[in-house]
DOROMI-925900 format. One record per residue: residue number from 1; residue in one letter; x, y, z of N, C-alpha, C in turn. Coordinates in nm, 2 decimals. Layout:
{nr: NUM | rest: A | n.px: X | n.py: Y | n.pz: Z | ca.px: X | ca.py: Y | ca.pz: Z | c.px: X | c.py: Y | c.pz: Z}
...
This chain:
{nr: 1 | rest: X | n.px: -0.07 | n.py: -0.30 | n.pz: -0.09 | ca.px: -0.19 | ca.py: -0.38 | ca.pz: -0.09 | c.px: -0.18 | c.py: -0.50 | c.pz: 0.00}
{nr: 2 | rest: X | n.px: -0.28 | n.py: -0.54 | n.pz: 0.06 | ca.px: -0.28 | ca.py: -0.65 | ca.pz: 0.15 | c.px: -0.27 | c.py: -0.78 | c.pz: 0.07}
{nr: 3 | rest: X | n.px: -0.19 | n.py: -0.88 | n.pz: 0.12 | ca.px: -0.17 | ca.py: -1.00 | ca.pz: 0.06 | c.px: -0.30 | c.py: -1.08 | c.pz: 0.05}
{nr: 4 | rest: X | n.px: -0.32 | n.py: -1.16 | n.pz: -0.05 | ca.px: -0.43 | ca.py: -1.25 | ca.pz: -0.07 | c.px: -0.42 | c.py: -1.37 | c.pz: 0.03}
{nr: 5 | rest: X | n.px: -0.52 | n.py: -1.39 | n.pz: 0.10 | ca.px: -0.52 | ca.py: -1.50 | ca.pz: 0.20 | c.px: -0.50 | c.py: -1.64 | c.pz: 0.14}
{nr: 6 | rest: X | n.px: -0.40 | n.py: -1.72 | n.pz: 0.19 | ca.px: -0.38 | ca.py: -1.85 | ca.pz: 0.13 | c.px: -0.50 | c.py: -1.94 | c.pz: 0.16}
{nr: 7 | rest: X | n.px: -0.58 | n.py: -1.91 | n.pz: 0.25 | ca.px: -0.70 | ca.py: -1.99 | ca.pz: 0.29 | c.px: -0.82 | c.py: -1.96 | c.pz: 0.20}
{nr: 8 | rest: X | n.px: -0.81 | n.py: -1.86 | n.pz: 0.11 | ca.px: -0.92 | ca.py: -1.82 | ca.pz: 0.03 | c.px: -0.96 | c.py: -1.93 | c.pz: -0.07}
{nr: 9 | rest: X | n.px: -1.08 | n.py: -1.93 | n.pz: -0.10 | ca.px: -1.13 | ca.py: -2.03 | ca.pz: -0.20 | c.px: -1.08 | c.py: -1.98 | c.pz: -0.34}
{nr: 10 | rest: X | n.px: -1.08 | n.py: -2.07 | n.pz: -0.43 | ca.px: -1.04 | ca.py: -2.03 | ca.pz: -0.57 | c.px: -1.12 | c.py: -1.92 | c.pz: -0.62}
{nr: 11 | rest: X | n.px: -1.25 | n.py: -1.92 | n.pz: -0.60 | ca.px: -1.34 | ca.py: -1.81 | ca.pz: -0.65 | c.px: -1.30 | c.py: -1.68 | c.pz: -0.58}
{nr: 12 | rest: X | n.px: -1.29 | n.py: -1.68 | n.pz: -0.45 | ca.px: -1.25 | ca.py: -1.55 | ca.pz: -0.38 | c.px: -1.11 | c.py: -1.51 | c.pz: -0.42}
{nr: 13 | rest: X | n.px: -1.02 | n.py: -1.60 | n.pz: -0.44 | ca.px: -0.89 | ca.py: -1.57 | ca.pz: -0.49 | c.px: -0.90 | c.py: -1.49 | c.pz: -0.62}
{nr: 14 | rest: X | n.px: -0.98 | n.py: -1.55 | n.pz: -0.72 | ca.px: -1.00 | ca.py: -1.48 | ca.pz: -0.85 | c.px: -1.06 | c.py: -1.35 | c.pz: -0.83}
{nr: 15 | rest: X | n.px: -1.16 | n.py: -1.34 | n.pz: -0.74 | ca.px: -1.23 | ca.py: -1.21 | ca.pz: -0.72 | c.px: -1.13 | c.py: -1.10 | c.pz: -0.67}
{nr: 16 | rest: X | n.px: -1.05 | n.py: -1.15 | n.pz: -0.57 | ca.px: -0.95 | ca.py: -1.06 | ca.pz: -0.52 | c.px: -0.84 | c.py: -1.02 | c.pz: -0.62}
{nr: 17 | rest: X | n.px: -0.80 | n.py: -1.11 | n.pz: -0.70 | ca.px: -0.71 | ca.py: -1.08 | ca.pz: -0.81 | c.px: -0.77 | c.py: -0.98 | c.pz: -0.91}
{nr: 18 | rest: X | n.px: -0.89 | n.py: -0.99 | n.pz: -0.94 | ca.px: -0.96 | ca.py: -0.90 | ca.pz: -1.03 | c.px: -0.97 | c.py: -0.76 | c.pz: -0.97}
{nr: 19 | rest: X | n.px: -1.00 | n.py: -0.76 | n.pz: -0.84 | ca.px: -1.01 | ca.py: -0.63 | ca.pz: -0.77 | c.px: -0.87 | c.py: -0.56 | c.pz: -0.77}
{nr: 20 | rest: X | n.px: -0.77 | n.py: -0.64 | n.pz: -0.74 | ca.px: -0.63 | ca.py: -0.58 | ca.pz: -0.74 | c.px: -0.60 | c.py: -0.52 | c.pz: -0.87}
{nr: 21 | rest: X | n.px: -0.63 | n.py: -0.60 | n.pz: -0.98 | ca.px: -0.60 | ca.py: -0.55 | ca.pz: -1.12 | c.px: -0.68 | c.py: -0.42 | c.pz: -1.15}
{nr: 22 | rest: X | n.px: -0.81 | n.py: -0.41 | n.pz: -1.10 | ca.px: -0.88 | ca.py: -0.29 | ca.pz: -1.13 | c.px: -0.83 | c.py: -0.17 | c.pz: -1.05}
{nr: 23 | rest: X | n.px: -0.79 | n.py: -0.20 | n.pz: -0.93 | ca.px: -0.73 | ca.py: -0.09 | ca.pz: -0.85 | c.px: -0.60 | c.py: -0.04 | c.pz: -0.91}
{nr: 24 | rest: X | n.px: -0.51 | n.py: -0.13 | n.pz: -0.95 | ca.px: -0.39 | ca.py: -0.09 | ca.pz: -1.02 | c.px: -0.41 | c.py: -0.02 | c.pz: -1.15}
{nr: 25 | rest: X | n.px: -0.51 | n.py: -0.07 | n.pz: -1.22 | ca.px: -0.54 | ca.py: 0.00 | ca.pz: -1.35 | c.px: -0.59 | c.py: 0.14 | c.pz: -1.32}
{nr: 26 | rest: X | n.px: -0.67 | n.py: 0.16 | n.pz: -1.22 | ca.px: -0.72 | ca.py: 0.30 | ca.pz: -1.18 | c.px: -0.61 | c.py: 0.38 | c.pz: -1.14}
{nr: 27 | rest: X | n.px: -0.51 | n.py: 0.32 | n.pz: -1.06 | ca.px: -0.39 | ca.py: 0.40 | ca.pz: -1.02 | c.px: -0.31 | c.py: 0.45 | c.pz: -1.14}
{nr: 28 | rest: X | n.px: -0.31 | n.py: 0.37 | n.pz: -1.25 | ca.px: -0.23 | ca.py: 0.40 | ca.pz: -1.37 | c.px: -0.30 | c.py: 0.52 | c.pz: -1.44}
{nr: 29 | rest: X | n.px: -0.42 | n.py: 0.55 | n.pz: -1.42 | ca.px: -0.49 | ca.py: 0.66 | ca.pz: -1.49 | c.px: -0.46 | c.py: 0.79 | c.pz: -1.42}
{nr: 30 | rest: X | n.px: -0.40 | n.py: 0.79 | n.pz: -1.31 | ca.px: -0.38 | ca.py: 0.92 | ca.pz: -1.23 | c.px: -0.26 | c.py: 1.00 | c.pz: -1.29}
{nr: 31 | rest: X | n.px: -0.26 | n.py: 1.13 | n.pz: -1.28 | ca.px: -0.14 | ca.py: 1.21 | ca.pz: -1.31 | c.px: -0.02 | c.py: 1.16 | c.pz: -1.22}
{nr: 32 | rest: X | n.px: 0.10 | n.py: 1.17 | n.pz: -1.27 | ca.px: 0.22 | ca.py: 1.12 | ca.pz: -1.20 | c.px: 0.23 | c.py: 1.15 | c.pz: -1.06}
{nr: 33 | rest: X | n.px: 0.20 | n.py: 1.28 | n.pz: -1.02 | ca.px: 0.22 | ca.py: 1.32 | ca.pz: -0.88 | c.px: 0.12 | c.py: 1.26 | c.pz: -0.79}
{nr: 34 | rest: X | n.px: -0.01 | n.py: 1.25 | n.pz: -0.84 | ca.px: -0.11 | ca.py: 1.18 | ca.pz: -0.76 | c.px: -0.08 | c.py: 1.03 | c.pz: -0.75}
{nr: 35 | rest: X | n.px: -0.04 | n.py: 0.97 | n.pz: -0.86 | ca.px: 0.00 | ca.py: 0.83 | ca.pz: -0.86 | c.px: 0.11 | c.py: 0.80 | c.pz: -0.76}
{nr: 36 | rest: X | n.px: 0.21 | n.py: 0.88 | n.pz: -0.76 | ca.px: 0.32 | ca.py: 0.86 | ca.pz: -0.67 | c.px: 0.28 | c.py: 0.88 | c.pz: -0.52}
{nr: 37 | rest: X | n.px: 0.20 | n.py: 0.98 | n.pz: -0.49 | ca.px: 0.16 | ca.py: 1.00 | ca.pz: -0.36 | c.px: 0.07 | c.py: 0.89 | c.pz: -0.30}
{nr: 38 | rest: X | n.px: -0.02 | n.py: 0.85 | n.pz: -0.39 | ca.px: -0.11 | ca.py: 0.74 | ca.pz: -0.35 | c.px: -0.03 | c.py: 0.61 | c.pz: -0.33}
{nr: 39 | rest: X | n.px: 0.06 | n.py: 0.58 | n.pz: -0.42 | ca.px: 0.13 | ca.py: 0.45 | ca.pz: -0.41 | c.px: 0.22 | c.py: 0.45 | c.pz: -0.29}
{nr: 40 | rest: X | n.px: 0.29 | n.py: 0.56 | n.pz: -0.26 | ca.px: 0.38 | ca.py: 0.57 | ca.pz: -0.15 | c.px: 0.30 | c.py: 0.56 | c.pz: -0.02}
{nr: 41 | rest: X | n.px: 0.19 | n.py: 0.63 | n.pz: -0.01 | ca.px: 0.12 | ca.py: 0.64 | ca.pz: 0.12 | c.px: 0.02 | c.py: 0.52 | c.pz: 0.14}
{nr: 42 | rest: X | n.px: -0.05 | n.py: 0.49 | n.pz: 0.04 | ca.px: -0.16 | ca.py: 0.38 | ca.pz: 0.05 | c.px: -0.10 | c.py: 0.24 | c.pz: 0.03}
{nr: 43 | rest: X | n.px: -0.02 | n.py: 0.22 | n.pz: -0.07 | ca.px: 0.02 | ca.py: 0.09 | ca.pz: -0.10 | c.px: 0.15 | c.py: 0.05 | c.pz: -0.03}
{nr: 44 | rest: X | n.px: 0.25 | n.py: 0.14 | n.pz: -0.02 | ca.px: 0.37 | ca.py: 0.11 | ca.pz: 0.04 | c.px: 0.37 | c.py: 0.15 | c.pz: 0.19}
{nr: 45 | rest: X | n.px: 0.26 | n.py: 0.21 | n.pz: 0.23 | ca.px: 0.24 | ca.py: 0.25 | ca.pz: 0.37 | c.px: 0.34 | c.py: 0.34 | c.pz: 0.44}
{nr: 46 | rest: X | n.px: 0.39 | n.py: 0.43 | n.pz: 0.36 | ca.px: 0.48 | ca.py: 0.54 | ca.pz: 0.42 | c.px: 0.39 | c.py: 0.64 | c.pz: 0.49}
{nr: 47 | rest: X | n.px: 0.44 | n.py: 0.70 | n.pz: 0.59 | ca.px: 0.36 | ca.py: 0.80 | ca.pz: 0.66 | c.px: 0.35 | c.py: 0.92 | c.pz: 0.57}
{nr: 48 | rest: X | n.px: 0.26 | n.py: 1.01 | n.pz: 0.61 | ca.px: 0.25 | ca.py: 1.14 | ca.pz: 0.53 | c.px: 0.38 | c.py: 1.22 | c.pz: 0.54}
{nr: 49 | rest: X | n.px: 0.44 | n.py: 1.22 | n.pz: 0.65 | ca.px: 0.57 | ca.py: 1.29 | ca.pz: 0.66 | c.px: 0.68 | c.py: 1.22 | c.pz: 0.57}
{nr: 50 | rest: X | n.px: 0.68 | n.py: 1.09 | n.pz: 0.57 | ca.px: 0.78 | ca.py: 1.02 | ca.pz: 0.49 | c.px: 0.75 | c.py: 1.04 | c.pz: 0.34}
{nr: 51 | rest: X | n.px: 0.63 | n.py: 1.04 | n.pz: 0.31 | ca.px: 0.59 | ca.py: 1.06 | ca.pz: 0.17 | c.px: 0.62 | c.py: 1.20 | c.pz: 0.12}
{nr: 52 | rest: X | n.px: 0.59 | n.py: 1.29 | n.pz: 0.21 | ca.px: 0.62 | ca.py: 1.43 | ca.pz: 0.17 | c.px: 0.77 | c.py: 1.45 | c.pz: 0.16}
{nr: 53 | rest: X | n.px: 0.85 | n.py: 1.39 | n.pz: 0.24 | ca.px: 1.00 | ca.py: 1.40 | ca.pz: 0.23 | c.px: 1.05 | c.py: 1.34 | c.pz: 0.10}
{nr: 54 | rest: X | n.px: 1.00 | n.py: 1.22 | n.pz: 0.07 | ca.px: 1.04 | ca.py: 1.15 | ca.pz: -0.05 | c.px: 1.00 | c.py: 1.23 | c.pz: -0.18}
{nr: 55 | rest: X | n.px: 0.89 | n.py: 1.30 | n.pz: -0.17 | ca.px: 0.84 | ca.py: 1.37 | ca.pz: -0.29 | c.px: 0.89 | c.py: 1.52 | c.pz: -0.29}
{nr: 56 | rest: X | n.px: 0.96 | n.py: 1.56 | n.pz: -0.18 | ca.px: 1.01 | ca.py: 1.70 | ca.pz: -0.17 | c.px: 0.89 | c.py: 1.80 | c.pz: -0.18}
{nr: 57 | rest: X | n.px: 0.78 | n.py: 1.77 | n.pz: -0.11 | ca.px: 0.67 | ca.py: 1.85 | ca.pz: -0.10 | c.px: 0.62 | c.py: 1.87 | c.pz: 0.04}
{nr: 58 | rest: X | n.px: 0.54 | n.py: 1.97 | n.pz: 0.07 | ca.px: 0.49 | ca.py: 1.98 | ca.pz: 0.21 | c.px: 0.39 | c.py: 1.87 | c.pz: 0.24}
{nr: 59 | rest: X | n.px: 0.37 | n.py: 1.84 | n.pz: 0.36 | ca.px: 0.27 | ca.py: 1.74 | ca.pz: 0.40 | c.px: 0.13 | c.py: 1.78 | c.pz: 0.35}
{nr: 60 | rest: X | n.px: 0.10 | n.py: 1.91 | n.pz: 0.35 | ca.px: -0.04 | ca.py: 1.95 | ca.pz: 0.31 | c.px: -0.05 | c.py: 1.93 | c.pz: 0.16}
{nr: 61 | rest: X | n.px: 0.05 | n.py: 1.95 | n.pz: 0.08 | ca.px: 0.05 | ca.py: 1.93 | ca.pz: -0.06 | c.px: 0.03 | c.py: 1.78 | c.pz: -0.09}
{nr: 62 | rest: X | n.px: 0.10 | n.py: 1.70 | n.pz: -0.02 | ca.px: 0.09 | ca.py: 1.55 | ca.pz: -0.04 | c.px: -0.05 | c.py: 1.51 | c.pz: 0.00}
{nr: 63 | rest: X | n.px: -0.10 | n.py: 1.56 | n.pz: 0.11 | ca.px: -0.23 | ca.py: 1.52 | ca.pz: 0.15 | c.px: -0.34 | c.py: 1.55 | c.pz: 0.05}
{nr: 64 | rest: X | n.px: -0.32 | n.py: 1.67 | n.pz: -0.02 | ca.px: -0.41 | ca.py: 1.71 | ca.pz: -0.13 | c.px: -0.40 | c.py: 1.61 | c.pz: -0.25}
{nr: 65 | rest: X | n.px: -0.27 | n.py: 1.58 | n.pz: -0.28 | ca.px: -0.25 | ca.py: 1.49 | ca.pz: -0.39 | c.px: -0.32 | c.py: 1.35 | c.pz: -0.36}
{nr: 66 | rest: X | n.px: -0.30 | n.py: 1.30 | n.pz: -0.24 | ca.px: -0.36 | ca.py: 1.17 | ca.pz: -0.20 | c.px: -0.51 | c.py: 1.18 | c.pz: -0.21}
{nr: 67 | rest: X | n.px: -0.57 | n.py: 1.29 | n.pz: -0.15 | ca.px: -0.71 | ca.py: 1.30 | ca.pz: -0.15 | c.px: -0.77 | c.py: 1.31 | c.pz: -0.30}
{nr: 68 | rest: X | n.px: -0.70 | n.py: 1.39 | n.pz: -0.38 | ca.px: -0.75 | ca.py: 1.40 | ca.pz: -0.52 | c.px: -0.73 | c.py: 1.27 | c.pz: -0.60}
{nr: 69 | rest: X | n.px: -0.62 | n.py: 1.20 | n.pz: -0.57 | ca.px: -0.59 | ca.py: 1.07 | ca.pz: -0.64 | c.px: -0.69 | c.py: 0.97 | c.pz: -0.60}
{nr: 70 | rest: X | n.px: -0.72 | n.py: 0.96 | n.pz: -0.47 | ca.px: -0.82 | ca.py: 0.86 | ca.pz: -0.42 | c.px: -0.96 | c.py: 0.89 | c.pz: -0.48}
{nr: 71 | rest: X | n.px: -0.99 | n.py: 1.02 | n.pz: -0.48 | ca.px: -1.12 | ca.py: 1.06 | ca.pz: -0.54 | c.px: -1.13 | c.py: 1.02 | c.pz: -0.69}
{nr: 72 | rest: X | n.px: -1.02 | n.py: 1.05 | n.pz: -0.76 | ca.px: -1.02 | ca.py: 1.01 | ca.pz: -0.90 | c.px: -1.02 | c.py: 0.86 | c.pz: -0.92}
{nr: 73 | rest: X | n.px: -0.96 | n.py: 0.79 | n.pz: -0.84 | ca.px: -0.96 | ca.py: 0.64 | ca.pz: -0.85 | c.px: -1.10 | c.py: 0.59 | c.pz: -0.82}
{nr: 74 | rest: X | n.px: -1.17 | n.py: 0.65 | n.pz: -0.72 | ca.px: -1.30 | ca.py: 0.60 | ca.pz: -0.69 | c.px: -1.40 | c.py: 0.63 | c.pz: -0.81}
{nr: 75 | rest: X | n.px: -1.38 | n.py: 0.74 | n.pz: -0.87 | ca.px: -1.46 | ca.py: 0.77 | ca.pz: -0.99 | c.px: -1.43 | c.py: 0.67 | c.pz: -1.10}
{nr: 76 | rest: X | n.px: -1.31 | n.py: 0.64 | n.pz: -1.13 | ca.px: -1.27 | ca.py: 0.55 | ca.pz: -1.23 | c.px: -1.32 | c.py: 0.41 | c.pz: -1.20}
{nr: 77 | rest: X | n.px: -1.31 | n.py: 0.37 | n.pz: -1.08 | ca.px: -1.36 | ca.py: 0.23 | ca.pz: -1.04 | c.px: -1.51 | c.py: 0.23 | c.pz: -1.04}
{nr: 78 | rest: X | n.px: -1.57 | n.py: 0.34 | n.pz: -1.01 | ca.px: -1.72 | ca.py: 0.34 | ca.pz: -1.01 | c.px: -1.77 | c.py: 0.34 | c.pz: -1.15}
{nr: 79 | rest: X | n.px: -1.70 | n.py: 0.39 | n.pz: -1.25 | ca.px: -1.75 | ca.py: 0.39 | ca.pz: -1.39 | c.px: -1.73 | c.py: 0.26 | c.pz: -1.45}
{nr: 80 | rest: X | n.px: -1.65 | n.py: 0.17 | n.pz: -1.39 | ca.px: -1.63 | ca.py: 0.04 | ca.pz: -1.45 | c.px: -1.71 | c.py: -0.07 | c.pz: -1.38}
{nr: 81 | rest: X | n.px: -1.79 | n.py: -0.03 | n.pz: -1.28 | ca.px: -1.87 | ca.py: -0.13 | ca.pz: -1.21 | c.px: -1.97 | c.py: -0.20 | c.pz: -1.30}
């Protein structure tokens, strides 16, 4: 995740912190393999190739896990709006 800007106002800092907490909570709802794939690729910014190597899966399998994980997170986040 991107760092919170030190120039942010207290309100926007609080909003960003709440959003970060919601995203991490949504990540926690995923099955382990989806959570691992999303965390490695989206949060830690590993490439698809690096993520697939770390997970001992094919790049296409990891891409599917990432896609499903992000879709599930979007549903979770949408239901909490």
